N, C-alpha and C positions, 0 to 999 in steps of 0.2 A: 526402349519401350516407346510405343506410339503415344505422342503427346498432343494429338489433334484437339481433344476437348479442352485441355489446359490452354493451348495456343488460341483457341477460339474465344475463350473468356478474356485472355489478355488483349486480343485484337479488338474486341467489342466492349471493353470494360467501361468506357465512357458512356456508351449507349445503355448498358445495363444499369449503371448508376443513375442515369436520368430517368430510366423507365421504372426501375424497382423502388426508387426512393419514396414515391407517393404511397406505396403499399408495403413499406418497410416491415411493419409489425406482422402483417399477413404472410409475407415471404419468410420472415424468421420462424414463424410458427410451423410452416410447412417444411423448412429445412431441418428444424429440430425433430419434427415428427418422423422424417425419413432417416433420422440418426446420422445426418451428415456432419453435425456438430454435437458436442456433448451438452448435457444440461447446464454445466458450469459455464461453458462458452456462450450458450444461449442467454443465460442470466447476465453475463458481462456485456453482451451486445445490447440487450434491452436497456441497460443502464445508460447507454449513450443517447442523449436527448435529441441531437440533430440527426434527422432521418438519413440525409445524404452520407454523413460520416459513418452512420451505422451500416449502410450498405457497402461502403468502401471497405470497412473493416471486415465485413462478412466475406466479400469476394477475396480479399487478401488471405483470410483464414482458409477458405476453401481451396484456393490455388496452392497454399502451403501444404495441403494434405495430399496433393498429387493427382495424377491423371484419373484414377478410378473415381475419386470423389468428384472431380470436375465433370466427368461423364454423367454421373448420377444427378448432379445439379442441373445439367442441361436437359436430361430426361425429365426432371421435375418441372422445369419451366414449360415443358410441352403439355403438361396436364391441363385438362379443361378448366379446372378451377383457377389456375394461374392465368391462363389465356383470357378468361372472362374478365378478370380484374386488371390485367395488363394487356389490353388488346393490341398495343403497338408491337408486342413480341411476335404476333402472328406473321408467318412467312418471312421472318427476318433472316439475314444471312448467317446468324449464329447457328441456325438449324440446318445448314446446307448439307452437312455430312449425315449419312443414315444414322438413325437412333434406334437402338434395340429396345423393343417394348417387352418387358419381362412380366408384367402383371396388368390386370384390368384396372384402368384408371377411373376413379369415381370422383365426381365433382365435390367441392367442399363449400359450405356456406361461408360467406365473407363475414367474419366477426372481428371488427377492428375498432369500433367506437368505444370510448370510455366516458360514461358507463356503457356497458354492453346493451342495457335496456332495463326494463322493470322486472323485478321478481316480487309478485304479490303473494302474501301468505294469509290465508283465512284460517284462523285457529278458534274453533268453537269448543269451549271447555265446560261452561256452565249452562244447563238447560232447565226449562221450566217444568218439563214433564218426564225427563229422563235423568239418569245418573250422570254426574260429572265425569269428565274424561281426564283423570289424573295421569300425569306423565306426558301429556300433550305439550306442555310448556317446554319440556326438554327437546322435543322435536322442533318446536318453533325456534329455540335458541340456536340449535345446530344448523338448521336451514339458513337462518339469518347470517350466521358466521360464514358458512361456506359460500353462499351466493354473493356476499359482499367481497369475499376473497377472490371470487371469479369475475368481479368487476361490475356487478349489477347494483342498481339502486333498489334496496329492499323496502317494501311497504307492508306493514303488518296490520291486519284487521282482526279484532277479537270479538267473540260472542255476538255474532250477527244472526238476526232472524232470517228466514227464507227470503222475504221481500228485500231486506237490507242487502243480502248477498247478491240477489239479482240486480238491484239498482247500482251497487258499487261496481260490479263487473260491466254492466252496460255503460256506465259513465267512463270507466277506465278504457273501454274499447274505443271511445271517441277521442281520447287524448293520448293514448300510449304511443311511444315511438322507440326507435333503437334498432339494433341488428338482430335482437332476439327477445322473446317474451317467455317468462316462466310464471306459472300459477301453481301454488301448492294449497291443497284443501285438506284440512284435518278436522274430521267431524264424525258424528254418528251417521249411519246410513240405513236406508231401506231399499226395497226392491226398486222403487221408483226413482231413487237418487240420493242426494246428500241432504241431511237434516240441518235446518236452521235451529237456533236455540229455542224457538217457539214450537218445534216439532213439525213445522212446514217443510216441504221437500223442494229441492232444486235439482232438476234433472241434469245429467252431464251435458246434454245438448244445450241447455240454458247457460251452463258454465262456459262452454266452448264458443257458442255462436257469436257473441259480441266481438270475437277476434278473427272471424273469417274474412275473406277478401271482399265480401259484399259490404260489410258494415265497418271494416277497419282497413282502409286502403293503405295506411302507413305500415302495416305488417304483411301486406301482400308479398308472397314470395320469400318471406322470412320465417325462420323456425319458431314454432310456438310449442312449448313444453308444458304438460299438465301432470302433476304428481298428486295422486289422490289416495289418502290414507283413510280407509273405511271398509267395513265388511261388505260382502256381496251376497250374503245369505246366512242362514242359521245352522249350517252344518259344521261339525268339527271334523278335521281330517283324520284324527285318531282320538276318539272320545275323550273329552276332558271337561271339567267344570270351568266355566268361563263367565266373565262379565261382558255382555254383548252391548255394543254401541247401537242399540235399537230399543224400542219401548219395553222389551222383555228383559231388560238388564237384571243381572243378579250379581252378588258380591263374590269375588274370588281374588286370589293372589295374582292371577293372570287375567288381564282385561282383553277384550276384543272390540273391533270397530266394525259394526254391523249390518248390512243386508245387501240385496242384489242391486246392481246397477244395470239399467237397460241401455247399454252403450253400443253404438256402432260407429266405426270410423266414417266420417262424412266424405263426400267427394272432394271437399276442399283439400288443397295440398299443404304440405309443410307443418302438419300437426303430429305430435307424439303424445299419446295418453298412456301414462304408466300407472297401473293400479296395484294395490298392495297385496291382492289375493285373487285366486281364480273364482270363477262363477259359482255362487252358492255357498261359499265358505266364509268362516270368520277370518278376521285380521287381528293379530295379537299385538298387545301393547302392555308394557310393564309400567306399573304406577310410578316408579321412581326413576326409570331409565329411558322411557319413551318407547315408541313402536319399533318392532323388528325392521320394518320396511324403511322408514325414514332414517333411522340410525344407520342402517347398512348403506342406503343411498348416499348419505353425507360422507361416511367413511370412504366409500369407493371413489367418490368425486375427489376427495382430498388426496387419495393415493394415486389416482390414474390421470387426472387432468394435467398435472405438471409434465407428464410423459407424452402428452399429445394424443392420448387415447380418445377415440370418438365416443359420443354419448351412448349409442346403441350397444357398443361393446361393453361399456361400463355397466349398463343395465343387465347384461348377461351375467356379469360378475355379481351384481345385486341378487339376481335370481338364484344363482348358485349358493351364495352366502345365506340368504333367508331360508331356502329350502333345506339347508343342512342344520338349521337351528331346531331346538325342541326335541323332546323324547316322546312324550305321549301325544303331543299336538304338533302338527306340521302346517306349513304355509308355503304357497307358491305364488310369487308376484308374476304379473303379466304386463306386457306393453303392446299397444297397437300403434302401428306406424303408417303415416301417410307423408313420408319425407322423400324428397328427391335427391338429396345430397347428404354427405357426411357432415356431422356437426361436431366441431372440436372447440372446447372452451378452455383456454389457457388462463391461469391465475394472473392477476394484475399486480405488478410490483408497487409497493407503497413506499 
């Protein structure tokens, strides 16, 4: 059997150790995502604290798997996302032999800092002019748990008026840093945007704008995720009595989060806005269990992030999950994307 790839790794092993050690965690994530090592092998390697030793053990393990695995590893090193983070690999002799390209290569955001960044949760439960949002605390707890597990610093803000929401997001945009930013908003909603506890409205542009490249240079070129749990209108997908998160609230066993968002994806890059329902429809929330959308989002992050699944693929799983729930009432989440690369969030070992 031709052993050119294996021999190339042996020949250039010292160079690979020196080059890859600075990005050891990033390289490990990519290797595991390509299934070149098992999940158990990945976890064992991440337990090694010294980066150089971690890379040495990785290379030994890959070489032990044979020529085909070594060929795939060299193919992986030629991906744009790897070359961007390890520029000394470019035009190196390890790539002298022709490499077969079997699929389209998509760049990947570099997510290596710990903490990854900030996850801010705004949870409005008690309102002065509208019904309370029972069940929303369950969403908050689950989001807090999952994003801490994914390596984020979680900051929770509860029961904020519209002006308080605007001010805290504006202030956060001036100080936030990290490889990634996450914002989760749980509230009543109207056509014009998200409701504060005083009934005032914050538009989605006002939520997003403090984090664009003009006002927040520290997040320029980095992924910014927004998960919004609120209705986008007063229509039921299949007629059902509901409690709407809007001024027209009524009592029911099933609650909904209420009214239309006037959202458009801006020209700014690296934004993903995921909404709990389609234009004009209710978003459902159980008073004891939390909302369909947030609960599904957290479950799917728990199930798929350890496997190296990218966020957009996970959101497709959320769409499929939520759209299959309910009998008389239905819901379809949507997400709008202005991302340039794949985003993969691996859990952090504690």
